[in-house]
VOPAGU-2260 file (C-alpha; in pm, 1 decimal, decimal comma):
REM VOPAGU-2260
SITE   aa  ch    i         X         Y         Z
SITE  MET   A    0    -843,8   -2073,9    -698,0
SITE  SER   A    1    -858,6   -1793,8    -430,8
SITE  ILE   A    2    -644,1   -1779,2     -74,1
SITE  LYS   A    3    -815,5   -1931,1     204,7
SITE  ASN   A    4    -622,3   -1812,5     486,6
SITE  PRO   A    5    -699,0   -1434,8     561,8
SITE  VAL   A    6    -357,9   -1349,0     659,0
SITE  VAL   A    7    -234,9   -1444,4     324,0
SITE  ALA   A    8    -496,5   -1305,9     136,2
SITE  LYS   A    9    -418,8    -980,0     305,7
SITE  ILE   A   10     -33,9    -987,3     227,3
SITE  PHE   A   11    -100,7   -1049,3    -142,7
SITE  ASN   A   12    -381,4    -784,4    -151,9
SITE  ASP   A   13    -177,6    -537,3       0,3
SITE  LEU   A   14     140,6    -627,0    -249,3
SITE  GLU   A   15     -91,4    -594,8    -498,1
SITE  VAL   A   16    -209,4    -253,5    -395,6
SITE  TYR   A   17     144,2     -97,1    -309,5
SITE  ARG   A   18     274,2    -261,4    -673,0
SITE  ASP   A   19      -5,6     -42,1    -852,4
SITE  TYR   A   20     121,9     260,8    -613,5
SITE  CYS   A   21     468,2     217,0    -733,0
SITE  ARG   A   22     339,8     181,7   -1123,4
SITE  PHE   A   23     140,0     493,5   -1116,4
SITE  GLU   A   24     374,3     706,0    -916,5
SITE  GLY   A   25     708,2     555,0   -1100,9
SITE  LYS   A   26     827,7     477,3    -780,5
SITE  LYS   A   27    1096,4     160,2    -817,4
SITE  PHE   A   28     866,3    -165,6    -677,9
SITE  ASP   A   29    1032,3    -413,3    -445,0
SITE  GLU   A   30     851,0    -681,6    -267,8
SITE  LYS   A   31    1106,3    -645,2       6,3
SITE  ALA   A   32     993,0    -267,7      88,8
SITE  LEU   A   33     619,4    -412,3     173,0
SITE  TYR   A   34     582,5    -347,2     535,6
SITE  ASN   A   35     930,1    -201,9     607,5
SITE  LYS   A   36     918,7     102,4     773,6
SITE  LYS   A   37    1290,1     200,3     678,9
SITE  ASP   A   38    1233,7     197,7     327,0
SITE  PRO   A   39    1154,7     559,5     170,8
SITE  ASN   A   40     907,0     404,1     -99,1
SITE  TRP   A   41     723,3     234,1     176,1
SITE  GLN   A   42     702,9     567,7     381,9
SITE  ALA   A   43     572,3     775,5      69,1
SITE  TYR   A   44     309,4     500,0     -16,3
SITE  GLU   A   45     177,0     540,5     367,5
SITE  LYS   A   46     185,3     877,3     357,3
SITE  TYR   A   47       4,4     876,6      40,0
SITE  ARG   A   48    -235,0     617,6     247,3
SITE  GLY   A   49    -253,5     874,6     498,8
SITE  TRP   A   50    -348,1    1162,6     286,1
SITE  LEU   A   51    -630,1     951,5     117,9
SITE  ARG   A   52    -791,9     859,3     442,6
SITE  ALA   A   53    -764,4    1229,7     582,9
SITE  LYS   A   54    -917,5    1360,6     205,1
SITE  LYS   A   55   -1189,5    1094,5     275,3
SITE  ALA   A   56   -1254,8    1215,6     654,5
SITE  SER   A   57   -1296,0    1535,7     541,8
SITE  ARG   A   58   -1559,9    1505,7     322,7
SITE  ARG   A   59   -1756,3    1345,3     591,3
SITE  LYS   A   60   -1806,6    1633,9     757,4
């Protein structure tokens, strides 16, 4: 069974990716932190994603 609503599917995909980040980086995983810009773990995750984007963009040049 797959999720047909794309908005709900995105939320669950983001939650899974965030959970993996917390697991590999040794951060405390809390579902409430998803999309919460005030949560320090979510801030660290967003910073990490930005770093990955910048790294990928620098390789294209």
